[in-house]
N, C-alpha and C positions, 0 to 999 in steps of 0.2 A: 490522162484522167479530164473532161469539163469541167469544170466548174460557175460561179455561180459569183460575182464580186460588186460591189462601187469601185468609182472612181479613186477616191481619195485612201482606199484602203490598197486596193490595187499593186497603188505607185508605191507602193510601201516593198514592196515581194519583188525577191529579184528568180532567178531561173525559170519565168513563166513568160508566156506568149498572151499578153493582154490587147482583145479585142472590144470596142466598139461596140453596142447594141442600142444603142438609142440615135434622136439624130442630130444630137447635136453634140461637138466632146470636148468639154473644158481644156483651154490653153495648156492652161500648167501638166494636164495629164500625157503618161505616152502607152501611149498604144501600139500595137503593132498594124493592126489593120481596123477596119471601118465597115461593117454590115448592114448598112439600114434597114437590109431586109428582112431584121426580127426586130425594126424597132415600129412603135404603133406611129399615124397617125396620128401630125398638129392637131388635126382636127378630133380628134378619139383624146388627148391630150388635153388642152381643151374644155371640153364637156366634159373631163375626171376635175379639172382645177375650177369648174364652175359649179358643180352637185359634191363631190368628194360619194360619188355613187361606184362603189364599190361595182356591186355585180352588175353595172351596167359595164364600168372598163370590163371587168373580165370579158362580157358577153361580146361587148363589140371589136378587144384587139387576139378573139378566141377567132372571131367573124375573118378578120383581116387578115390573122396569121392560116386558116384554110383556102382562102384567096388563094393565098402564096402560096398553095401546099406543093406543089412540084420545086419551087424551090426552092423555100426550106427543107423540104427534105435531101435534097440534093445536096446544099450547104451544111448540113447535118451529118449525113455522107461523110463529107471532104474534112468536117471539122471532127469525125472518129479518129480519121484516118491519121492524122496528121498528129492527133491526141495520141497515138503512140509509143509517142515517147518524149515527148513535151507535157508538162500542167498548161490549159486553155483557162485563162477568169474572160468568162463572157460580161460585159461589164457596162452597168446606165449609173446615173444621178443618184440614188436611193442610197439610203445606208440602213442594216439589214433588220432593225427595227418597224419599216415604215412599209406601209405597202411600194411594190412594184412591177414590172412588168417581165423583169426579169422571171419572179415563181413563178406564172404562167405558162411562159415558154420552156422552161425546167420541165414545167410540171406534162404540159404536154408533149416535150422529147421524151420523156419518162415513160407517160404510160400510153398515149397515141387520144384521138381526138374524142373515140363514146367514152372513154372513162372520166377525160378529163372535162365537157360539157355535162355529165352527169355530175362530177361533185362540186359545178357554181354553188349550187344551192347551199352545200357547207357555209360561204364564203359572207 
């Protein structure tokens, strides 16, 4: 199974494969792999920190994923094969009660582009 989590919680779990999907990973976090292909760009992060505009962030990040579509699809397929007998956690910094790119990524992987882009209006 593939789940999302954040570094602080993931660090406490046993028998899981922790994968960083952030631009940076805390030095104290235990991760087996880093996949920056799933991370937003520094520019997208800075814009969000300046304006806290969730809709703009979601649109920018979704457009980035779309640009990376072949690599994203390939990596998701590889992770799904790897997750057959393992639990994978895609990790970043934000706690569950905070808006984060991993929510957008999870929705994209689950529903695909068209459905997710239509759901942006709900944010």
